[in-house]
C-alpha positions in Angstrom: 30.5 20.5 36.0 28.2 20.2 39.0 27.4 23.3 41.0 27.6 21.2 44.2 31.3 20.8 43.7 31.7 24.5 43.3 29.8 25.1 46.6 32.3 22.8 48.2 35.1 24.9 47.1 33.2 28.1 47.9 33.2 27.1 51.6 36.5 25.3 51.7 38.9 26.7 54.4 42.2 25.8 55.9 42.1 26.1 59.7 45.8 26.6 60.4 46.2 29.1 57.5 43.6 31.4 58.9 44.7 31.6 62.5 48.4 31.2 62.4 49.4 34.7 63.5 52.3 35.0 61.1 54.4 36.3 59.5 55.9 38.6 62.1 59.2 40.3 61.7 61.2 42.3 64.3 59.0 43.4 67.2 59.5 44.5 70.7 57.3 44.1 73.8 57.7 44.7 77.6 55.6 44.6 80.7 55.9 46.1 84.2 53.8 45.8 87.3 53.8 47.9 90.4 50.9 47.5 92.8 47.7 47.4 90.8 49.4 48.9 87.8 50.0 46.4 85.0 51.2 47.9 81.7 52.3 46.3 78.4 54.0 48.1 75.5 54.7 46.7 72.1 55.9 47.8 68.7 54.7 45.8 65.7 57.3 45.9 63.0 56.6 44.6 59.4 56.6 45.7 55.8 52.9 45.3 55.1 50.9 48.5 55.6 47.3 47.1 55.6 46.7 47.2 59.3 43.4 46.8 61.3 41.9 46.4 64.7 38.7 44.4 65.3 36.5 43.6 68.2 34.7 40.3 69.1 32.0 40.7 71.8 31.5 38.1 74.5 28.9 35.4 74.2 28.3 31.6 74.6 30.7 31.5 77.6 33.4 33.2 75.6 35.2 36.4 76.6 35.1 39.6 74.6 38.4 40.5 72.9 40.2 42.9 70.7 42.8 41.9 68.0 45.4 43.8 66.1 46.8 42.7 62.8 46.7 42.9 59.0 44.1 42.5 56.3 44.0 38.7 56.6 42.3 38.9 60.0 44.9 36.8 61.7 45.5 38.1 65.2 49.1 39.3 65.7 48.3 40.6 69.3 45.5 41.7 71.5 43.7 41.6 74.8 40.4 40.1 76.2 37.9 41.6 78.7 39.6 39.5 81.6 42.9 41.5 81.1 44.9 38.9 79.3 47.3 40.1 76.6 49.3 38.2 74.0 51.6 39.0 71.1 53.9 37.1 68.8 57.6 37.5 67.8 59.5 35.9 65.0 62.5 33.9 66.0 65.0 31.6 64.4 63.4 28.3 63.4 63.7 25.4 65.8 65.3 22.4 64.3 63.1 19.7 66.0 59.3 19.4 66.5 57.5 21.0 69.4 55.6 18.6 71.6 55.4 16.4 68.5 53.8 13.6 70.3 50.9 15.7 71.4 47.6 16.1 69.5 46.9 19.1 67.3 44.4 21.6 68.4 41.3 21.4 66.2 40.2 24.9 65.4 41.6 28.4 66.0 44.0 28.1 68.9 44.7 31.6 69.5 41.2 32.8 69.2 40.1 30.0 71.6 42.8 31.0 74.0 41.6 34.6 74.2 38.0 33.4 74.3 38.5 30.9 77.2 41.6 31.8 79.1 41.7 34.6 81.8 45.2 34.1 83.2 48.8 33.2 82.2 48.3 29.9 84.1 45.1 29.2 82.0 47.2 29.6 78.8 50.0 27.5 80.0 47.7 24.7 80.9 46.0 24.8 77.6 49.3 25.0 75.6 50.8 22.1 77.5 48.3 19.6 76.1 48.8 20.3 72.4 51.4 20.0 69.6 53.1 23.4 69.0 54.9 22.8 65.7 53.1 25.8 64.3 55.2 27.9 66.7 58.6 26.7 65.4 59.4 30.2 63.9 57.9 32.3 66.7 57.4 32.8 70.4 54.4 34.2 72.3 54.3 36.7 75.1 51.5 36.5 77.5 50.5 38.8 80.5 47.6 39.0 82.7 46.2 41.8 84.9 47.5 40.2 88.1 51.0 41.0 86.8 52.0 37.4 85.9 53.7 37.0 82.5 55.6 34.4 80.5 57.2 33.8 77.1 56.2 30.6 75.5 59.1 29.6 73.2 57.5 26.4 72.1 59.5 23.7 73.8 60.4 26.1 76.7 58.6 28.6 78.9 60.3 31.6 80.4 58.3 32.5 83.6 58.7 36.0 84.9 60.3 36.3 88.4 60.5 40.0 88.6 58.2 43.0 88.2 59.1 43.4 84.4 59.7 41.2 81.4 61.1 42.0 77.9 60.8 40.1 74.7 62.2 40.6 71.2 63.3 38.2 68.6 65.5 35.6 70.1 64.8 32.8 72.5 66.1 33.5 76.0 66.4 29.8 76.7 69.1 29.6 74.0 71.3 32.1 75.6 74.0 30.7 77.9 73.9 32.0 81.5 77.1 33.9 81.2 75.9 35.8 78.2 72.5 36.9 79.5 70.4 38.8 78.8 71.9 38.5 75.4 74.9 39.1 73.0 73.4 38.0 69.8 71.4 38.3 67.5 72.2 42.1 67.2 68.9 43.1 65.8 67.0 41.8 68.9 69.6 42.1 71.5 70.2 45.8 71.3 66.4 46.5 71.6 66.2 44.1 74.5 69.0 45.9 76.4 67.7 49.3 75.7 64.2 48.4 77.0 65.5 46.7 80.1 67.7 49.7 81.0 64.8 52.1 80.6 62.5 49.9 82.6 65.0 49.7 85.5 64.9 53.6 85.7 61.1 53.6 86.2 59.6 53.4 89.6 56.0 53.2 88.4 54.8 52.4 84.9 52.9 55.2 83.1 51.7 55.7 79.6 54.1 58.5 79.1 57.2 56.5 80.3 56.1 53.4 78.2 55.6 55.8 75.2 59.3 56.9 75.6 60.5 53.2 75.5 58.4 52.5 72.3 59.8 55.7 70.8 63.3 54.6 71.6 62.9 51.1 70.1 60.8 51.8 67.0 61.9 51.0 63.6 62.0 53.4 60.7 61.6 52.6 57.1 64.6 54.9 56.4 67.2 52.4 57.5 65.7 49.0 57.6 63.4 46.8 55.5 60.6 46.9 58.0 59.0 49.7 59.9 56.9 50.0 63.0 53.4 49.8 61.6 51.7 50.5 64.9 52.5 50.6 68.6 50.3 49.8 71.6 50.3 50.5 75.4 47.9 48.2 77.2 46.5 49.1 80.7 45.4 45.6 81.7 43.9 46.7 84.9 41.4 49.1 83.3 41.0 47.5 79.9 42.5 50.4 77.9 44.6 50.3 74.8 46.6 53.3 73.6 47.3 53.2 69.9 50.0 55.0 67.8 50.3 54.7 64.1 53.5 54.6 62.1 55.7 55.4 65.1 54.0 58.9 65.4 53.8 59.1 69.1 52.4 62.6 69.1 49.0 61.4 68.0 47.1 58.9 70.1 43.9 57.0 70.1 42.6 55.3 73.2 40.3 52.3 73.1 38.1 51.4 76.1 37.6 47.7 75.5 34.4 47.5 77.5 32.8 50.4 75.5 34.0 49.1 72.2 32.5 45.6 72.8 29.1 47.1 73.4 29.1 48.1 69.8 29.1 44.5 68.6 31.5 43.1 66.1 33.2 45.8 64.3 36.6 46.8 62.9 38.7 49.9 61.9 41.5 50.2 59.4 44.3 51.8 61.4 45.1 54.5 58.7 41.5 55.7 58.7 41.6 56.3 62.5 44.5 58.8 61.9 42.9 60.6 59.0 44.7 58.5 56.2 43.0 56.5 53.6 43.8 52.8 53.2 44.0 52.2 49.5 44.9 49.1 47.6 46.6 48.9 44.2 44.3 46.9 42.0 44.6 44.2 39.3 41.8 43.8 36.7 40.7 40.3 35.5 38.9 40.1 32.2 36.7 37.2 30.9 35.9 36.6 27.3 32.5 34.9 27.3 30.4 36.4 28.7 32.5 39.5 28.4 33.1 41.1 31.8 35.8 42.4 34.1 36.4 42.5 37.8 39.1 44.0 40.0 40.9 42.6 43.0 43.8 43.7 45.3 47.0 43.6 43.5 48.9 42.1 46.5 46.5 39.0 46.5 48.0 35.8 45.1 46.4 34.3 42.1 45.7 30.6 42.6 45.1 28.2 39.8 41.3 27.8 39.3 39.7 24.4 39.7 36.3 23.1 38.4 34.2 26.0 37.3 36.2 28.8 38.9 37.5 31.3 36.4 39.5 33.3 39.0 40.6 32.6 42.5 42.8 35.0 44.5 43.9 34.8 48.1 45.5 37.1 50.7 49.2 36.4 50.5 49.5 36.1 54.3 47.1 33.2 54.6 44.4 31.2 52.8 41.7 33.9 53.4 40.3 36.3 52.7 39.9 35.0 49.2 37.9 36.2 46.1 36.4 33.7 43.6 34.7 34.1 40.3 32.5 31.4 38.9 30.8 31.0 35.5 28.2 28.3 34.9 25.0 27.6 33.1 21.9 29.5 34.4 19.8 27.2 36.6 16.4 26.4 35.3 13.2 28.0 36.8 15.1 30.2 39.2 14.6 33.8 39.2 17.5 36.0 40.1 15.8 37.3 43.3 15.5 33.6 44.5 19.0 32.6 43.7 20.2 32.9 47.3 17.2 31.5 49.2 16.0 28.8 46.8 19.1 27.7 45.0 22.4 28.4 46.7 21.1 27.9 50.2 19.5 24.6 49.4 22.7 23.2 47.9 24.7 24.4 50.8 22.4 22.8 53.3 23.0 19.5 51.6 26.8 20.1 52.1 26.6 21.2 55.7 24.0 21.9 58.4 26.5 24.3 59.9 26.1 26.8 57.1 23.3 29.3 57.6 21.7 31.8 55.2 22.0 35.3 56.9 20.3 37.4 54.2 19.6 37.4 50.5 18.5 40.7 48.9 18.2 42.2 45.5 20.7 44.8 44.3 22.2 46.4 41.2 25.6 46.8 39.7 26.9 50.2 38.9 25.7 49.9 35.2 22.2 49.0 36.4 22.5 45.2 35.9 20.2 43.4 38.4 22.0 41.2 40.9 21.5 39.4 44.2 23.7 39.7 47.3 23.7 36.8 49.7 25.6 36.3 53.0 26.3 32.9 54.5 27.6 32.1 58.0 29.4 28.8 58.9 30.2 27.9 62.5 32.9 25.3 63.2 33.2 23.6 66.5 30.2 25.5 67.8 31.9 28.9 68.0 34.3 29.5 65.1 32.5 31.6 62.5 33.6 32.4 59.0 31.4 34.1 56.3 31.0 34.1 52.6 29.4 37.0 50.7 28.1 36.2 47.2 27.1 38.5 44.4 25.1 36.7 41.8 23.8 37.9 38.3 22.7 36.4 35.0 24.1 37.3 31.6 22.5 35.6 28.7 22.2 31.9 29.7 25.1 32.1 32.2 25.1 32.6 36.0 28.1 34.6 37.2 29.0 34.4 40.9 31.6 36.5 42.6 32.3 35.5 46.2 34.6 36.4 49.1 35.2 34.2 52.0 36.6 35.6 55.2 37.0 34.8 58.9 35.6 38.2 59.8 33.9 41.1 57.9 33.7 40.0 54.3 32.0 43.4 53.7 35.6 44.8 53.7 35.9 43.4 50.2 32.4 44.1 49.0 33.6 46.9 46.7 35.6 44.4 44.6 32.5 42.2 44.2 30.7 45.3 42.9 33.6 46.1 40.5 31.9 43.5 38.2 31.5 45.2 34.7 30.0 43.9 31.6 31.2 44.8 28.1 
């Protein structure tokens, strides 16, 4: 089996799988603008507890941005440094294709939207030119700091004509005029009406008043399958995000987007921000020859290995992050400390000039076994990076490679690479 084929797999990626911001279950969002005040509130409801926030600085004519989501790095919602907000909401699947005759966007459409668009009009112009079949089960809410807002349902757009707008989990365009704002479905309609009633009682939007609405519309795990994993209040005028975890509105963290972007690319696990540890249940894989074991997150999906993979597991919500384990013959005349620079990188360069070696350094496993850690970057369409972190070691006459590929921050899974144990 040729290593070159393995390298191809190591850097293989599915664009739509990474950046499709799904799944999303029952969620609620609303905006209100009065004068220069433009506030957005949202509850993110789902059953998965692995939540994160990550920051992407500006550069190369791209705006800085913050995203909230889960451990697959697929943005569920966020804001950019121009005061543009977005979030997604699950809906009943549309029966026919969305703009089926249009071309498909090549690359991460949501990330590109947040990197290139500053206003609602910018977004609507961008989306009008592309196939939106990937939105057949969801709709997107967009708001900018001028107070403009819209709901992109896919084949229809609901423009805001008031100083507030509300969105839950049904398409307003499908509701007959004599039944508006809604009569059904019950799970989304009741929250919609409650939000609208409370907004109409507000003269000026404030954090306290928006927090009351979020509290009134959150979902608890005691009576439903999903719970409100996190809640946000966005002050689009000043670039502030107020964060609440697990519908605990007594504890609040405030992000100043401008200040956070100065720190460079970074992320936080939401539980850790509130004094809780984010832990995964683990699964252990054992290999017979050479004899070793390695652990991985139990909720990851095991995929049938191909070629010289012995294990391949992927995040269940998308195609990445993924962890792969490879066993092959030890390359001749290659010392372990040169495996990244003189061996892997040369093969990868033959595959694609877009893949760059970031670093290659010597390291050791917990049992003292010598190893090498190598990080590669790949940039697609000049701006879409994803990264592969590789841990390499020799055992007898075999090369063992453990690698994780991720859109962002592969170091989040570094501990699993270093769980490699020889018997």
